[in-house]
VOGU-3710 file (C-alpha; in Angstrom, 3 decimals, decimal comma):
1> maprcwrwwh> -41,581/-273,741/-134,425  -43,834/-275,972/-136,697  -43,843/-279,847/-135,052  -41,120/-282,200/-136,761  -41,397/-285,859/-137,804  -38,694/-288,225/-138,828  -39,717/-291,412/-140,938  -38,492/-295,050/-140,390  -35,208/-296,360/-140,145  -33,962/-299,166/-139,506
11> wsawprtrpp> -32,058/-300,188/-135,974  -28,558/-300,577/-137,486  -28,531/-296,692/-138,590  -27,848/-296,364/-134,749  -24,053/-297,308/-134,879  -24,424/-297,931/-131,014  -26,988/-300,553/-130,868  -26,035/-303,420/-130,723  -28,285/-306,787/-131,160  -28,538/-308,565/-128,101
21> pagstpssrq> -26,166/-311,294/-126,881  -27,974/-314,503/-127,181  -30,061/-315,680/-124,157  -30,145/-311,573/-123,385  -33,745/-311,244/-124,131  -37,160/-312,346/-122,993  -38,060/-315,816/-122,523  -40,628/-315,352/-125,460  -38,799/-315,489/-128,674  -41,079/-315,753/-131,312
31> qfstqeqttq> -40,596/-314,798/-134,577  -43,575/-313,950/-137,040  -44,189/-315,670/-140,501  -43,085/-312,898/-143,663  -46,474/-314,482/-144,902  -48,373/-312,647/-142,270  -49,648/-308,894/-143,455  -47,729/-305,745/-142,517  -47,888/-304,707/-138,934  -47,424/-300,149/-138,828
41> icvvgsgpag> -46,281/-299,556/-135,497  -45,074/-296,083/-134,561  -42,702/-295,338/-131,642  -42,676/-291,522/-130,339  -39,145/-290,544/-129,600  -35,766/-291,376/-130,496  -33,443/-291,935/-127,806  -32,717/-294,918/-126,656  -35,990/-296,624/-125,568  -37,012/-295,923/-128,561
51> fytaqhllkh> -34,726/-297,619/-130,965  -33,926/-300,425/-128,532  -37,827/-300,908/-129,093  -37,842/-300,645/-132,543  -34,605/-302,724/-132,780  -36,675/-305,757/-130,767  -40,002/-305,626/-132,879  -37,740/-305,290/-135,684  -35,901/-308,331/-135,174  -38,778/-310,550/-134,123
61> htrarvdiye> -41,249/-309,165/-136,515  -39,969/-309,412/-140,324  -43,188/-307,759/-141,809  -42,965/-304,772/-139,220  -42,808/-301,451/-140,386  -41,839/-298,955/-138,013  -41,936/-295,033/-138,118  -40,408/-293,122/-135,366  -41,588/-289,942/-135,121  -38,929/-286,776/-132,767
71> kqfvpfglvr> -40,159/-283,635/-132,038  -36,348/-282,473/-131,689  -34,998/-281,729/-135,702  -32,129/-284,193/-135,039  -32,139/-288,249/-133,775  -30,979/-289,756/-130,750  -31,975/-288,658/-127,496  -30,088/-288,168/-124,784  -27,152/-290,172/-126,841  -26,658/-286,644/-128,242
81> fgvapdhpev> -27,622/-284,712/-125,468  -26,290/-287,061/-122,478  -24,105/-286,304/-119,523  -20,526/-285,485/-120,629  -19,138/-284,639/-123,950  -15,638/-286,526/-121,938  -17,889/-289,466/-121,309  -19,393/-289,873/-124,804  -19,997/-293,460/-123,834  -21,507/-292,798/-120,846
91> ksygaednqa> -25,043/-290,780/-120,560  -27,758/-291,639/-118,063  -30,952/-289,089/-118,004  -33,936/-289,443/-120,483  -36,846/-287,331/-118,893  -37,265/-284,470/-120,612  -38,082/-282,195/-117,179  -36,466/-282,184/-113,324  -37,673/-282,108/-110,063  -38,672/-278,203/-108,538
101> lkipgeelpg> -36,658/-277,383/-105,217  -39,214/-276,085/-104,109  -37,800/-273,014/-101,994  -38,094/-269,867/-101,442  -35,101/-268,485/-104,116  -35,627/-270,480/-106,470  -36,233/-268,471/-109,351  -33,728/-265,708/-108,625  -30,910/-265,686/-112,020  -27,686/-267,866/-111,104
111> vfsarafvgw> -30,313/-271,679/-110,143  -30,602/-273,290/-113,004  -31,282/-277,185/-113,114  -28,853/-279,361/-113,481  -30,625/-280,788/-116,598  -30,605/-277,788/-118,290  -27,360/-276,443/-117,703  -26,351/-279,855/-119,007  -28,484/-279,430/-122,380  -27,113/-275,955/-122,231
121> ynglpenrel> -22,685/-277,101/-123,313  -24,534/-280,758/-124,596  -25,988/-278,540/-127,377  -29,559/-279,086/-126,869  -31,845/-276,167/-128,598  -33,938/-275,404/-125,883  -31,185/-274,445/-123,265  -28,694/-272,764/-125,963  -29,826/-269,495/-124,381  -28,900/-270,438/-121,088
131> vpdlscdtav> -25,203/-268,566/-120,858  -25,122/-269,348/-116,987  -22,896/-266,511/-114,963  -19,369/-268,337/-114,196  -18,226/-265,301/-112,420  -18,781/-266,606/-109,406  -15,941/-268,242/-107,138  -18,380/-271,261/-105,561  -21,005/-273,271/-107,279  -23,324/-275,410/-105,260
141> ilgqgnvald> -24,517/-278,110/-106,624  -27,840/-279,712/-105,109  -27,481/-283,565/-104,787  -25,209/-286,492/-105,284  -25,832/-288,299/-107,882  -23,804/-289,168/-111,559  -24,641/-286,099/-113,298  -24,072/-283,667/-109,975  -20,598/-284,896/-110,824  -20,484/-284,689/-114,036
151> varilltppe> -21,442/-281,276/-114,190  -18,842/-280,826/-111,121  -16,596/-281,542/-112,925  -16,978/-279,787/-116,505  -17,181/-277,070/-113,890  -13,673/-277,815/-113,272  -11,799/-279,132/-115,850  -8,862/-277,328/-117,339  -11,026/-276,295/-120,342  -8,124/-277,234/-122,775
161> hlektditea> -9,198/-281,035/-121,783  -12,328/-280,498/-122,912  -11,620/-278,816/-126,422  -11,160/-282,685/-128,555  -14,544/-283,172/-127,149  -18,235/-282,665/-128,789  -18,951/-279,729/-126,186  -20,263/-276,824/-128,456  -18,104/-274,125/-129,019  -20,482/-271,522/-127,042
171> slgvlrqsqv> -20,371/-273,027/-123,906  -16,803/-273,671/-124,286  -16,235/-270,100/-124,619  -18,096/-269,265/-121,345  -16,144/-272,149/-119,995  -13,185/-270,309/-120,888  -13,871/-267,417/-118,637  -15,354/-269,231/-115,966  -13,813/-268,351/-112,323  -15,382/-270,919/-110,516
181> ktvwivgrrg> -12,696/-272,365/-108,345  -14,941/-274,473/-105,408  -17,399/-276,377/-106,054  -19,682/-278,005/-103,074  -21,456/-281,504/-103,880  -24,543/-281,216/-101,296  -26,341/-284,208/-100,384  -29,756/-284,574/-97,632  -27,970/-287,974/-96,455  -24,220/-289,594/-95,617
191> plqvaftike> -21,717/-290,966/-97,478  -23,124/-294,802/-97,718  -26,437/-292,909/-99,577  -24,389/-290,999/-102,123  -25,990/-292,163/-106,042  -22,978/-291,830/-108,037  -20,570/-294,724/-108,543  -17,177/-295,677/-107,623  -15,977/-294,278/-111,227  -17,288/-291,180/-111,428
201> lremiqlpgt> -16,036/-290,734/-108,313  -12,388/-292,495/-108,790  -12,523/-289,577/-111,702  -13,279/-286,168/-109,845  -9,707/-287,333/-107,038  -8,370/-287,458/-109,558  -9,392/-284,093/-111,678  -6,240/-282,336/-112,848  -5,629/-279,226/-110,807  -7,865/-279,569/-108,326
211> rpildpadfl> -7,944/-281,693/-105,158  -11,271/-283,059/-103,164  -12,310/-281,491/-99,483  -13,915/-284,295/-97,264  -14,420/-283,542/-93,253  -13,471/-286,580/-91,946  -16,012/-285,913/-89,093  -18,899/-287,183/-91,569  -17,357/-290,813/-91,655  -16,697/-291,391/-87,987
221> glqdrikevp> -17,447/-295,404/-87,388  -18,147/-296,130/-90,974  -15,393/-298,716/-91,371  -17,588/-300,869/-89,238  -21,090/-300,195/-91,118  -19,962/-301,354/-94,775  -18,519/-304,541/-93,811  -21,800/-306,079/-94,621  -23,219/-303,555/-97,673  -22,856/-304,979/-101,003
231> rprkrltell> -19,463/-305,045/-102,723  -20,035/-302,319/-105,025  -21,662/-300,115/-101,854  -18,515/-301,213/-100,232  -16,001/-300,499/-102,576  -16,945/-296,386/-103,083  -17,222/-296,322/-100,251  -13,776/-297,407/-99,122  -12,334/-294,888/-101,498  -14,344/-292,178/-99,791
241> lrtatekpgv> -13,136/-293,300/-96,586  -9,416/-293,363/-97,922  -9,793/-289,860/-99,482  -11,246/-288,304/-96,178  -8,570/-289,374/-93,668  -5,676/-290,848/-94,866  -2,854/-288,725/-95,530  -1,858/-288,380/-99,596  2,100/-289,728/-100,664  3,941/-287,511/-101,459
251> eeaarqalap> 3,412/-286,517/-104,808  -0,342/-286,385/-104,651  0,549/-284,030/-101,540  2,121/-281,743/-103,472  -0,171/-282,030/-106,667  -2,579/-280,767/-104,317  -1,074/-278,580/-102,639  -0,587/-276,808/-106,443  -4,232/-277,367/-107,210  -5,553/-273,576/-107,709
261> rawglrffrs> -9,301/-275,299/-107,527  -10,898/-278,057/-105,203  -14,332/-279,359/-104,571  -16,667/-280,625/-101,754  -18,785/-283,275/-100,578  -21,122/-282,472/-97,748  -23,640/-284,170/-96,421  -26,225/-283,940/-93,932  -27,408/-281,005/-95,609  -31,113/-280,081/-96,798
271> pqqvlpspdg> -31,838/-276,754/-98,692  -34,278/-274,430/-97,248  -33,377/-271,180/-99,098  -31,651/-269,155/-101,901  -30,229/-266,449/-100,758  -30,837/-263,350/-102,593  -27,619/-260,998/-102,783  -28,046/-257,240/-100,969  -29,864/-255,912/-103,987  -31,878/-258,696/-104,341
281> rraagirlai> -30,822/-259,219/-108,107  -29,060/-262,948/-108,144  -28,656/-265,566/-106,282  -25,658/-265,494/-103,083  -25,956/-268,349/-100,904  -27,592/-271,231/-100,206  -29,266/-271,833/-96,391  -28,706/-275,940/-95,457  -30,855/-277,626/-93,095  -28,727/-279,371/-90,887
291> trlegvgeaa> -29,569/-283,147/-91,051  -29,494/-286,349/-88,852  -30,296/-290,036/-90,584  -33,034/-292,055/-89,083  -33,081/-295,785/-89,662  -30,276/-298,186/-91,718  -28,685/-297,880/-95,226  -30,802/-297,249/-98,383  -33,793/-296,978/-96,833  -32,316/-294,192/-93,726
301> ravptgdmed> -34,377/-290,760/-94,000  -32,820/-287,684/-93,431  -34,785/-285,647/-90,857  -33,906/-281,827/-89,696  -31,669/-281,099/-86,615  -33,222/-277,745/-86,202  -29,769/-276,585/-86,782  -29,219/-274,472/-89,910  -26,084/-273,721/-92,498  -25,297/-270,526/-94,655
311> lpcglvlssv> -22,614/-271,620/-97,869  -22,124/-268,136/-99,881  -22,322/-269,563/-103,404  -22,519/-267,537/-107,030  -23,956/-270,339/-108,527  -26,340/-273,614/-107,699  -27,422/-276,146/-109,822  -30,337/-278,445/-108,960  -29,817/-282,050/-109,463  -31,719/-283,828/-107,568
321> gyksrpidps> -33,735/-286,019/-110,233  -35,968/-285,941/-113,195  -39,598/-286,800/-114,293  -41,134/-287,097/-117,075  -43,894/-285,219/-118,878  -47,814/-285,980/-119,852  -47,721/-285,769/-123,871  -51,216/-285,335/-124,334  -54,257/-285,365/-122,668  -55,419/-288,555/-124,080
331> vpfdsklgvi> -52,598/-290,403/-122,930  -52,989/-290,999/-118,556  -50,047/-290,056/-116,591  -49,380/-290,200/-113,317  -48,379/-286,432/-112,333  -47,296/-287,412/-109,060  -44,187/-290,326/-109,849  -44,066/-288,467/-113,272  -44,957/-291,888/-115,355  -47,810/-292,964/-117,689
341> pnmegrvvdv> -49,884/-295,820/-116,024  -48,666/-299,192/-117,124  -48,701/-303,299/-117,111  -45,434/-304,788/-118,396  -44,927/-301,741/-121,052  -49,419/-301,741/-122,040  -50,610/-298,155/-121,249  -53,721/-298,960/-118,755  -57,158/-298,571/-120,497  -55,693/-297,647/-123,872
351> pglycsgwvk> -55,501/-301,012/-125,436  -52,757/-301,100/-128,609  -50,913/-297,666/-126,692  -47,443/-298,888/-125,087  -44,609/-296,903/-123,300  -40,961/-297,558/-122,738  -37,935/-295,629/-120,797  -38,275/-293,711/-118,224  -42,146/-292,610/-119,024  -42,735/-296,460/-118,279
361> rgptgvittt> -40,788/-297,336/-114,633  -39,595/-293,484/-113,378  -36,224/-292,009/-113,872  -34,285/-294,876/-112,769  -31,112/-296,436/-114,246  -29,070/-295,890/-117,229  -28,651/-296,940/-121,574  -28,559/-300,875/-120,586  -31,002/-300,214/-117,951  -32,789/-298,673/-120,626
371> mtdsfltsqt> -32,589/-301,488/-123,492  -33,354/-304,705/-121,791  -36,741/-302,421/-120,903  -37,465/-301,439/-123,744  -36,701/-305,249/-124,642  -39,475/-306,184/-122,757  -41,840/-303,590/-123,927  -41,290/-305,039/-127,408  -42,382/-308,475/-126,170  -45,258/-307,490/-124,726
381> llqdleagll> -46,495/-305,717/-127,625  -45,629/-308,973/-129,721  -47,192/-311,087/-127,715  -51,125/-309,343/-127,734  -50,032/-309,130/-131,222  -50,162/-313,101/-131,920  -52,922/-313,286/-128,830  -55,405/-311,046/-131,521  -55,850/-308,236/-128,731  -54,794/-305,614/-131,092
391> psgprpgysa> -57,042/-304,237/-133,890  -56,636/-306,768/-137,449  -56,590/-305,340/-140,640  -54,682/-303,229/-143,268  -53,394/-300,279/-141,413  -52,291/-296,800/-143,338  -48,872/-296,002/-141,424  -46,935/-293,088/-142,200  -48,892/-292,346/-145,132  -51,593/-291,568/-142,808
401> ikavlssrgv> -49,814/-288,979/-140,816  -48,012/-287,521/-143,898  -51,684/-286,407/-145,402  -51,867/-285,125/-141,745  -49,018/-283,090/-141,814  -49,452/-281,932/-144,989  -52,632/-280,493/-144,448  -50,718/-278,828/-141,862  -48,353/-277,309/-143,781  -45,979/-279,282/-141,506
411> qpisfsdwek> -42,434/-280,506/-143,775  -40,890/-283,087/-142,015  -37,296/-283,677/-141,583  -36,521/-286,975/-143,160  -33,645/-288,885/-142,164  -31,379/-288,540/-145,134  -32,147/-284,115/-144,334  -30,149/-285,425/-140,426  -27,682/-286,932/-142,609  -26,749/-284,088/-144,318
421> ldaeemsrgq> -26,327/-282,016/-140,976  -24,477/-284,765/-139,581  -21,712/-284,526/-142,450  -21,685/-280,621/-141,802  -21,511/-280,430/-138,249  -18,086/-283,854/-138,614  -17,135/-280,999/-141,096  -17,159/-277,967/-139,343  -15,619/-280,701/-136,224  -13,193/-281,609/-138,279
431> gagkprekll> -11,306/-278,241/-138,418  -11,046/-277,800/-135,037  -10,089/-282,209/-134,081  -13,936/-282,694/-132,802  -15,395/-285,056/-133,722  -18,099/-282,574/-134,545  -19,538/-278,762/-133,964  -23,294/-279,399/-133,182  -25,343/-277,198/-134,992  -27,777/-275,247/-132,047
441> dpqemlrllg> -29,998/-273,038/-133,909  -32,587/-274,226/-135,929  -33,272/-271,853/-138,189  -30,017/-272,542/-139,537  -30,308/-275,750/-139,872  -33,554/-275,272/-142,128  -31,429/-272,837/-144,516  -28,906/-276,161/-144,503  -31,741/-277,819/-146,298  -33,059/-275,240/-148,442
451> r> -36,389/-274,761/-146,439
//
């Protein structure tokens, strides 16, 4: 596939971006003079980190020219391909790869990364051929973060509740035929160490047509131990405790009794092997090591007790973390941490190169975290520019890139091209009462653009 690139566009073209409130940006707020020469800046990646960095640069340097380049046919990164179509306001992953389980059987059909599964139902072209087999009655999700709960919710939500979201029609068709009735969400540690937040947990508890399964034994002694924990963790754990140990009211008990589907949290379990079906052709279960905790609180470590448990299932989704990939041999990369080595956004030993987002700090936080982080990288760049640490003199900017692309026979997709694709998606979605029907096939996109 020929590479694509995007010309520069102003940050206000991204409606989800808002100017920062007064006082929220880094303390140094220099405004470069309009008398200075134009500064050419290239941003690689049109997700939140890229756009927020560009926004801050343009706001604080009136003579900056920023070109944003993107490998996909469409912009906006995880804002478009993020976690859950029923949560358009909450997107929380932004790295190109996932952490491998590194256990036997991981390669079996029926085992997917949560990242690929999310990409499938959100229309990421590279995942459009995934088509998971949902003919099993039990799915296991490894990991207990927000992405794990989002994936569980999509698996268990009645399809009619997703019809008015921007979920792709292809994935919705598969979900309509799903036979999955039970989803287990498995973690190595205990209730005090879960990584999801209270909002996502509350939604799972209230999910229509489902009932929660929590083992009260996992919560013994927890009431006393949560007295000193930070308030958000305390509220989250109290909700878990109530759900696990309190008898539901009459109305809720009746709802749960009629629920055709269930989800549950399995604590103190570490995956050891994906078990094959008798013919060895697909996943049929997962072997879990039972663990105990050493230490307390967030720093507690899961260590094996020596006992094992086999959990039958036909679908295994790994949600144990994300990682960035190296982009080019000329750019330093720490493969262990999955980040570009940097000092406050300055790439180590490569003057003039900066990084932002998860490739800068690792896969933590959500979009607001990325916004602050990107503003800091931009501020670092502007400080270096003002201090004369960056090359001076005119630079060709996009015209040089355009010449290289032209010599290679590459015709980039422009922002006006994207606007045509955007209008087509919204037009297709309008007939079905959806915000849009995402285009999935790169060749179809090119045809629509007359290529």
